[in-house]
N, C-alpha and C positions, 0 to 999 in steps of 0.2 A: 384593410385595419392599416395605414401607413400617415405619414402628415401629408397634411395637408397641399401641403408643394410640390409633394411627393421622392419618391425616392429610387436608389436601382432596382428594387424588387418591383415598384408597382409607379413608374411613371409620369401617368397621368394625376398622381396625386391617392391621399384613400376620403373615407367618408369617415372613420370611426376612428378615432383614435386609440390609446393604450389601454383605453379604462371603456370604451366601447360608447361612446359619447361620440352623437354628432357631430362634427366642425360645425361652426356655427346654430347651433339650435339648444338651446341652453337645457336644461333635466331631458333631455331624449337618448334615452343606450336604443343600439340595435344589436340583436340577438340570433343571427343565423350563418348561415353559411358566408353570406355573400360578403364577411364577414374580412374572406381568407383573398390574402393575396394575390395566389396563384393555387394551377390549380392543386387537391387532396391529391396524393399520395397515395392513401392509405383507403380504410373502408370509410365514408362518406355518414356515417351513421354515427360510430363510434365517434370522430369529428364531433361530431355538430350534439353524440350527450355535453362533451370536456370545451366544448363555449358554452351548451346553456349553463352548463355547473360554474362556469368560471365568471359569468354573466351573474348566474343570484351569490356569486359572494362578491361582487364586485357592487354592486345594488345593495346590500348588505352595510356594507359597510361603507358608502355612501349615508346609508342612513342611520349610523353612528352604531353598527352591530361591530364584536370585536370577539374576538379569545372565543369559550366553550361555545360560544353563543354559531359559532361558522364554521362549528366540530362538523363534517360529512361524511356520516358511516352507509353505506349498503347499508337497508335493513334484511335479516336471515327472509328466506319466502316457505312459508312449505304450501303444496297441495292440498286443497281443501283433501280431505280422507286419508291422509299422508300424516302417519303419528314414528315422533322421531325421541331419541333421546330416551325411549323402554326399556325396560330389563327384560330380557330373557323368560317369558315362563316357565 
């Protein structure tokens, strides 16, 4: 992710802009770790999740969604057979 003409971080130029649109191609977004201009210095799994979530928000904004429609919350998950919030008998 860098300007098409390049920057100090990516001297050879980027492929996508700040909204993950591919330079020179209309209507195409790239959403994977290839957009990172330098090596990822932390867990690549969490970085990939962050890139995916941001891409989902950007795509929704491009389709006209805003406000509460873009509110992202992590759902609570209970394993099968797990009981939660039960009063002790």
